C-alpha positions in Angstrom: -18.5 -0.3 28.2 -15.1 -2.0 26.8 -12.1 -1.0 28.5 -10.7 0.9 25.8 -7.9 2.2 26.7 -6.7 -1.6 27.9 -7.2 -2.8 24.6 -5.4 0.0 22.8 -2.2 -0.7 25.0 -2.4 -4.6 24.5 -3.0 -3.9 20.8 -0.1 -1.5 20.9 2.3 -3.6 22.7 1.5 -6.4 19.7 3.0 -4.5 17.3 6.5 -4.2 19.2 9.0 -5.2 16.7 8.0 -2.8 14.4 8.6 -0.1 16.4 12.4 0.3 15.5 11.7 -0.3 11.9 8.9 2.5 11.4 6.6 4.9 12.8 4.0 4.1 10.6 1.6 0.8 11.4 -1.7 0.0 12.2 -2.1 -0.5 16.1 -5.8 -1.9 15.5 -7.0 -4.5 13.1 -11.0 -4.6 14.0 -12.6 -7.6 16.3 -9.0 -9.4 16.0 -8.2 -6.3 18.2 -11.2 -6.2 20.3 -12.8 -3.3 18.4 -15.4 -4.8 15.6 -15.9 -2.8 12.2 -12.6 -0.4 13.5 -9.5 0.6 12.4 -6.3 2.8 14.2 -3.8 3.4 12.3 -0.8 5.9 13.4 1.3 8.0 11.3 4.1 9.0 13.2 2.1 10.8 15.9 -0.8 11.2 14.2 -3.8 9.1 14.0 -7.0 7.7 11.7 -9.5 6.0 13.1 -12.0 3.8 10.0 -15.1 2.6 10.8 -16.1 -0.3 8.0 -18.6 -1.7 10.5 -22.0 -0.2 12.9 -20.8 -2.0 15.8 -18.6 0.9 17.3 -20.2 3.7 15.8 -22.6 4.9 18.6 -19.1 4.8 20.9 -16.9 7.0 19.0 -16.6 9.5 21.3 -15.5 7.5 24.1 -13.2 5.5 21.4 -11.5 8.7 20.4 -11.4 9.8 23.7 -9.0 6.7 24.8 -7.0 6.9 21.7 -6.9 10.8 22.8 -5.4 9.6 26.4 -3.4 6.6 25.4 -1.4 8.2 22.2 -1.6 12.0 23.0 -1.9 12.7 19.2 -1.2 15.7 17.1 -3.9 15.2 14.8 -6.6 12.4 14.9 -9.3 11.7 11.9 -12.4 9.4 11.8 -13.2 8.2 8.5 -17.1 6.8 8.4 -17.0 4.3 5.8 -20.2 3.0 6.1 -23.4 5.2 5.7 -26.4 5.2 7.7 -27.8 2.9 5.8 -25.0 0.3 6.6 -23.1 0.8 2.5 -20.0 0.6 1.9 -19.2 4.4 1.3 -16.2 5.0 -1.3 -16.0 9.1 -1.0 -16.1 8.5 3.1 -16.7 11.5 5.4 -13.6 12.6 7.0 -13.7 14.7 10.4 -11.0 16.0 12.7 -11.3 15.3 16.4 -8.1 16.6 17.7 -6.0 18.6 16.2 -7.1 21.0 13.0 -6.9 20.0 9.4 -3.4 21.6 9.5 -2.1 18.9 12.0 -2.9 16.4 9.4 -0.1 16.3 7.3 3.2 15.1 8.5 6.1 12.5 7.8 6.9 9.1 8.0 9.8 6.6 8.2 10.3 3.6 7.3 13.7 1.7 6.9 15.8 4.4 5.4 13.3 6.1 4.0 10.7 9.7 4.6 7.2 9.5 3.1 5.1 12.3 3.4 1.4 12.0 4.3 -1.8 13.8 4.9 -4.7 11.9 6.9 -7.8 14.2 5.1 -6.3 12.9 1.6 -9.5 11.5 0.3 -8.0 8.2 -1.0 -5.2 7.1 1.5 -2.7 9.4 3.7 -0.2 8.2 1.3 1.5 5.0 2.4 -0.1 1.9 2.4 1.2 0.1 5.6 -0.1 -3.6 4.7 3.2 -3.8 1.8 5.9 -2.2 4.4 7.5 -5.1 4.1 7.7 -6.0 0.3 8.7 -2.1 0.5 11.7 -3.1 2.2 12.8 -6.0 0.5 12.3 -4.2 -2.7 14.9 -1.9 -1.4 17.4 -4.7 -1.2 17.3 -6.5 -4.1 17.7 -3.3 -6.6 21.4 -1.9 -6.1 22.6 -1.5 -9.7 19.2 -2.4 -11.3 16.2 -1.2 -12.9 12.9 -1.0 -11.5 9.8 -0.5 -12.9 6.7 0.1 -10.4 2.9 0.3 -12.2 0.1 1.9 -10.2 3.0 3.1 -8.8 0.8 6.0 -6.7 3.1 8.3 -4.2 6.2 6.2 -5.7 6.9 4.4 -2.3 8.0 1.7 -3.8 10.7 3.2 -6.0 12.0 5.6 -2.8 12.9 2.2 -1.5 14.4 1.0 -5.0 16.4 3.8 -5.3 17.5 4.2 -1.8 19.0 0.7 -2.0 20.9 1.7 -5.1 18.3 1.1 -8.1 20.2 2.6 -11.3 16.4 3.8 -12.2 13.0 3.6 -10.9 10.2 4.3 -13.0 6.8 4.9 -12.2 3.6 4.5 -14.0 0.4 6.1 -12.7 -2.8 7.5 -14.2 -2.6 10.3 -11.6 -0.6 13.3 -12.9 -1.2 14.8 -9.0 -0.6 11.4 -7.4 2.4 11.8 -9.3 3.3 15.5 -8.5 3.3 13.8 -4.2 6.2 11.1 -5.7 8.3 13.4 -7.0 8.0 15.5 -3.6 8.7 11.9 -1.5 11.9 11.8 -4.2 12.9 15.2 -3.2 12.2 14.2 0.5 14.5 11.6 0.5 17.2 13.1 -1.7 17.0 11.4 -4.4 17.5 13.3 -7.9 14.6 12.8 -10.2 16.0 10.8 -13.3 14.7 11.2 -16.7 11.8 8.2 -17.5 11.4 8.2 -14.3 7.2 9.5 -14.4 5.3 8.3 -16.6 1.2 9.9 -16.6 -0.8 6.7 -18.3 -2.2 3.8 -17.3 0.2 0.2 -17.0 -1.1 -1.4 -19.9 -0.3 1.9 -21.9 3.0 2.0 -20.0 3.8 -1.5 -20.8 3.1 -1.2 -24.6 5.6 1.4 -25.1 8.4 -0.3 -22.9 7.8 -3.2 -25.5 8.0 -0.9 -28.5 11.2 1.4 -27.2 12.7 -2.1 -26.1 12.9 -1.0 -23.0 13.7 -4.0 -19.9 14.1 -4.0 -16.7 15.4 -6.2 -13.5 12.7 -5.8 -11.3 8.6 -4.8 -11.7 6.2 -4.0 -9.2 2.5 -4.1 -10.4 0.2 -3.9 -7.6 -3.3 -2.6 -9.1 -6.2 -1.7 -7.7 -9.0 -3.8 -7.9 -10.7 -1.7 -10.4 -9.9 1.4 -12.1 -11.2 3.6 -15.6 -9.1 5.7 -17.6 -10.2 7.0 -20.8 -13.1 5.2 -20.8 -11.3 1.8 -20.2 -11.8 -0.2 -17.6 -9.0 -2.5 -15.5 -10.8 -5.0 -13.1 -8.2 -7.3 -11.3 -10.0 -10.5 -11.5 -10.5 -10.5 -15.3 -7.2 -8.6 -16.6 -4.8 -9.2 -14.0 -2.8 -12.5 -15.3 -2.7 -11.1 -18.7 -1.6 -7.8 -18.1 1.2 -10.2 -15.6 2.2 -12.1 -18.7 2.4 -8.5 -20.5 5.1 -7.2 -17.7 7.0 -10.1 -17.7 8.0 -9.9 -21.8 10.0 -6.5 -20.3 11.8 -8.2 -17.5 15.2 -9.1 -17.7 16.6 -12.9 -16.9 17.4 -12.5 -13.3 15.1 -10.2 -12.3 12.3 -10.2 -10.4 8.7 -9.7 -10.7 6.5 -8.8 -7.5 2.3 -8.9 -7.9 0.0 -8.6 -5.2 -3.8 -7.6 -4.7 -6.1 -6.6 -2.0 -9.3 -7.9 -3.7 -10.8 -10.3 -1.0 -11.7 -13.3 -3.0 -8.1 -14.3 -4.5 -6.9 -17.0 -2.5 -3.3 -16.7 -2.0 -2.0 -20.2 -2.9 -3.6 -19.9 -6.5 -3.4 -16.2 -6.3 0.8 -17.1 -6.3 0.7 -19.9 -8.9 -1.4 -18.0 -11.6 1.4 -15.2 -11.7 4.3 -18.1 -11.6 2.4 -19.6 -14.7 2.0 -16.1 -16.1 5.4 -15.1 -15.4 6.6 -18.8 -16.6 4.6 -18.3 -20.2 7.5 -16.1 -21.2 10.3 -17.2 -18.9 10.1 -21.1 -18.3 12.1 -21.0 -15.5 10.1 -19.0 -12.9 10.0 -19.7 -9.8 8.0 -18.6 -6.7 10.7 -17.1 -4.2 7.7 -16.3 -1.6 4.2 -15.2 -1.0 2.7 -13.6 1.6 0.0 -11.5 3.5 -0.1 -8.8 5.6 2.4 -8.1 8.1 1.9 -8.3 11.6 0.0 -5.3 12.4 -2.8 -6.5 10.2 -3.9 -8.7 13.4 -6.2 -11.4 11.8 -5.5 -10.2 8.4 -8.0 -12.6 5.7 -10.9 -12.6 7.8 -12.4 -9.6 6.7 -13.2 -8.0 3.0 -11.3 -5.1 4.3 -7.7 -6.6 6.0 -6.8 -8.6 2.8 -3.9 -8.9 0.6 -1.7 -11.5 -1.6 1.3 -10.8 -2.6 4.2 -13.0 -4.3 7.4 -12.5 -5.9 8.7 -14.9 -8.8 12.5 -15.0 -9.8 13.8 -15.4 -13.5 
């Protein structure tokens, strides 16, 4: 049997550069950390295991015991994303192994920001860990600027933008419940809710509405899901992303920035960055790629599996 405790200690030490930045990060990222088919995410003193493969399912109790011994968590939740037949599950069953369901809720810190999290949320605890470095940079770019966050989820980009001095940080998402969580994150960080900062609807609707109203922004983040459905219309990232990028570029001010990202596993980083730049350049001929990147250091082995991949690029105009 594997020495799970030692593997956990080794994996955690690799994340030491993050310890002064945040208390929310990935401790184990699958086979690269000696745990094939498994990830372990830390949200303060709460932890979530996810099984993406069958390799360690039979040793779930031993893995959980090692995590409890090493980290002494307030709460430990396991999410099995694989059915017994070996198929991926969209609505994965969850089980509390340490603590109670009430213990699944907490607050984490990331740079100057704080965020509410819930390990029993069916989609995500409330903060996508692989976008941390991008969020921190967005905060540094937004002083005195108008910022737009499309597919905003719990509005974490906008929290960093407002803490960084943004004049306004507008969030667009199809879920009213999710936007309410965004409002709670604003309040948690002592931010007032300004008119026009929360829009319930899909990103395409918002962009077209902004075009009609003559609204412009100095910074835009576009971080869509691979697939979404709203009011009978489908969004497919492979088919619809680049036309949406070009559309968004029409409401981007000269001198602004535009960050686009995706977890779609079939995107190639270099090609993705080129296509985003070209789409923005169709509106702003001077568009230049400032950077392109994948996941942060806590996603050890990023890009080697479909469950751990990210392409992100920032364009300046």
